[in-house]
N, C-alpha and C positions, 0 to 999 in steps of 0.2 A: 273300551274304557280301561281294562286291565293293562293293555299295552301302553296307554297314555300314562298311567300311574307308574309303571315300571320305568318308562323313559324319563319321567320326572325325577324319580329316585336316582337313577344312574347319572343324569345330568347334574343333579344337586351334589352328589358325591364327587363327581369329577371336578366341579368348579370350586367347591368350598369344603372339601373333605378334611382338611388339616385342622387340628384343634387350635384354639386360641393359645398362642405361646406366652401365657401369662408368667410362668416361672422364669423363663429366660429373659423376658422383658424386665421383670423385677431385678434379676441378677445384673443385667446390663445397667439399669439405673443405679444400682448400688456401686457398680464399678465406676461409673461417672462421678458419683459422690465421693468415692475413695480417691479418685484422681484429683478432684478439686481440693480435698483436704490435704493431699500430698503436695499441693502447690503448683499443679499443672498450669493454672492460669497465669502464673508469673514467669514461666519458662516458655519462650517462643515456640519451640518445636512441640513441646507437650501441649501448649495451648491450641495449636492447630489441630492436633488429634482429638483433643477434648471437644473442640468445636464440631469436628466431623462426627464424633460419637453422638453429640446432642442432636445434630441435624438428622442423623440416621434413626435415632429413637423417635423423633417427631414424625419422620416418614413412616416408620413402623407402626406407630399408633394410628396414623391415617389409614394405612393399609388394613389394619385390624378392623377399624370402623367400617371400611369398605368390604370386609369379608375376605380379603386376600391374605389369609394367614400364612400360606407358604412363602410368599414374597416378604411378608412381615418378618418371618423367621430368619430369612437371609439378611435383612436389614439389621435385625437385632444381633445376629452373629458379627456383622461388620462393626456395629456400635460397640459390642463387647471387646472386639480386637483393638479398636481405636482407643477405647477407654483404658484397656490394659497397657497399651503402648504409652499413652499419656502418663499413666501412673509411673511406669518404669522410667520414662524420660525425666519426670519430675524428681523421682528418687535419685536418679543418676546425677542430676544437676545439684541437688542438695549434698550428696556425698562428695562431689568434686569441690564444692564451695567449702565444706568442712575440712577436706584435705588441704586445700589451699590456705585456709585460715590457720590450720595447725602448722603447716610449713612456715608460714610467716611468723608465728609465735616462736617456733624453734629457731629461726634465723635471728629474731630479736634477742632471744636468750643467749645465743652464741655470741652475738655482738656485745651484749651487756656483760658477759663473763670474761671478756678479754681485757 
């Protein structure tokens, strides 16, 4: 009986020993929300990475529900990376548009002052 209990404890530890990655899941969800606020949905490259991040979060939540916290942590890490990339791409697109608009204004001013 003692051997059976010990085997059960060892097996349970080996299969599901990782803690639920709740903090990293919350952080990744916040990163997705930040990317959305930054306009990732309207920039094609950013939108792709935003979509991937959302899919990875969904997969991570299913893995957590199934008790596979280690694989869930890996999915959350991927989601975080994609959300961060989506945010950066959205900010880059915004900065390029602002620079282009400023350049156009400068050209109009130059033409108007001649």
